[in-house]
N, C-alpha and C positions, 0 to 999 in steps of 0.2 A: 402907277400900278397900285391897286388897293391890296391890303392884307387879306389873307384867306379868311373866309367865314365858315361856319359849321356846314353850310350848304356846299360851298366850293370844295371843302376838304372831303366831304362825303362822296362827291362826284369823281374824285381822283382814284383810279385803280392802282394797285401796286406796280403794274407795268408802266402806267402813265407817270407815276411818281419817279421812277427811274429815268424816264425820258425827259421829265422836267429838269432833273439834275444834269443829264447829258447836255441838254440845250443850254443850261446855265454855264456849264464849264466851257462850252464852245464860245459863248459870248465873252467869257473871261479871257480865253486865249486870244480872241480876236479884238480885245479891248473895245467891245461894244456892249457895255453894261446896259441893263434894262433901265428905263426911265422910272425912277421911284421917288416918291416923297416920303423919306424915312420918318420924319416927324409926323407926317400924316398917318403913317402906319403905326406909330406909337399911339396915336389917338385911337386908331381903328381897333387896336388890340388891348386897350385899357380895360375893357370889360370881359375879355376872354381871349384865349389863344387856340388856333386851329392849324398847327403845323402839319405838313404832309410827309415829312421825312425825319428820320433820326440818323445822325452820323456819329459813329464812334471813331475818333481819330486821335492822332498823336498831339502832344502839346507843342510840337515844333512851331516856332514863330512864323514859319513860311507856309504853314498848312492850315490856314483858317478856313473852315468849311463854308462859312457864309460868303467869303470872298471868292474862293475858287469855284463855287457853284453859282455865284451871282444871285444870292438870295437876300431877301429883305427881313425886316423885323417881323417876327411871328411865323416865318416860313419853315424853319427847321429847328429841331433839338440838336444841340451840339455837345456831345460828351467827349471830353478830352483827357487823355492820360498818356504818359510817356510809353511809346511802343504799342499804342492802341490795343492793350491787353484788356481782359475783362476779369472782374472779381464780383463778389456779392453786392457791393454797393453800386457798381456800375450796372449790374444786371437788374437791380431794383429800379434804378433810374430809367433803364430801357423799357422795363415792364410798364412803368408809369407812362412813358412816352407813347408806347404802342397800344397797350390795352386800355388805358384810361383816357389818354389825350388824342388817340385816333390816328397816329401816323401810319402810313401805308408801306413804308420800306425802312429796313434797317441796313445801313451801309457800314461795313467795317472797312475803314480807309487807312491803308498803309502808305508809305512814301519811300522814295529812293533815298539812299544815303542817310538812313535813320540813325540818329545818335544812340538811341536806346538799343537798337539791334546791334550796332557796333560794340556797345558795351557788353552785350550778351555774348557776342562772338569772341571777345577778348577776356571773358570771365572777370569783368571788373567788379571790384568790391568797394562799397562806400555806404555805410549806414543803411537806411531803409531802401536805398536804391538797389542794394543787393537782393532784397526780397522781391522787388519788382522784376529785376532782370532774370530771376529764376523762372518767372512765368514765360519768358521768351526762349529760354534754353532748349525746351523740347523742339522748337522750330530749328534751332541750330543743329541739333542732333539728327533731325529728320532730313536735312539736306546732306546727302551723302557725298556729293562731289563739290570740290576736289577732295580726294582722299588724303592727299599730302597735308599733314598737320601744319606745315609752314605757310600754307595758303589759306587756311581756315581762320582768318582774322580780319580785323577792320581795314587792313591795308588792301585787301582784295575786294574792291567795290562790287564786282559781279557776284561774289559769294554773299556779301552783305545784302544785296538786293534780292537774291534768291531766298535768303532767310527771311527777309521782310515780307515777301510774297507768301512763303510758307506760313509765316506767323499770322497773316490775314486769314488764310484758310483754316488754321487751327483755332483762331479766335472765333471764327464763325461757328465752328462746331461747339465751342465752349458757351456760345450764347443760346444754343438750342436746349434750354431748360424746359420743363413742362409747360409753362405759360406761353413762351414764345414759339415753341415747337407746335403747340396746338393751334396757335394763330396762323402759323405758316402752313400747316397741313390743311386748315380750313380755307386757305386762300385769302385770309384777311390781310396778311403782310407778305412781303418777300424779304429774305435775308440774303444779301449779296456782298461780295468783296470788291474792292477797287484799289488801284495804286495811283498815287499822284507823283508826277515827275517834277522834281524841284528845278530842273533845268529849263523846262519849257511851259510849265503850268498846266499840262494836260492830265486828265484823269482817264485811266483805262479800267473799265469794269471787267472783273475776272470771274 
């Protein structure tokens, strides 16, 4: 499988880009990886890159976007930060990926049993991590059930996963700055959310 070219990237619609990611995850779950010459793709992309998707995901070692979507060299931009939150630096990176480099979809990818989300649920404090977790706390507050404070912590995995999903939705809204919102409104890109299940490797788009 060859790396994408300017022509193949241009031919991919935002809807088709999402489908390519779905198909890749299906291959990953089925242990049927696409036949790629990765070193060949290194050579193909030496003079330029034409990725079709941008993935904003967590730094969790189990959630490598290239692996779980079965993509090769030059196929996707992968932006990673604990808790898949967004800040000015990440927004600038995503603007580059979408507006200048031509990707067709931005996926905000959360995952089950997220450690950063657990930390936010428990109000953890540690150096700069405290500042990062503060960006997830609005999602904690937005999930109203259970109301019992003794159940609103990292020991309640259902609560953790509900907060992780809410955090995906809230991060999506936080990415809709003037540049990306205009692209979305013009149909140049889609901005979507997804959740990765660390138990079975599947991605569910939300």
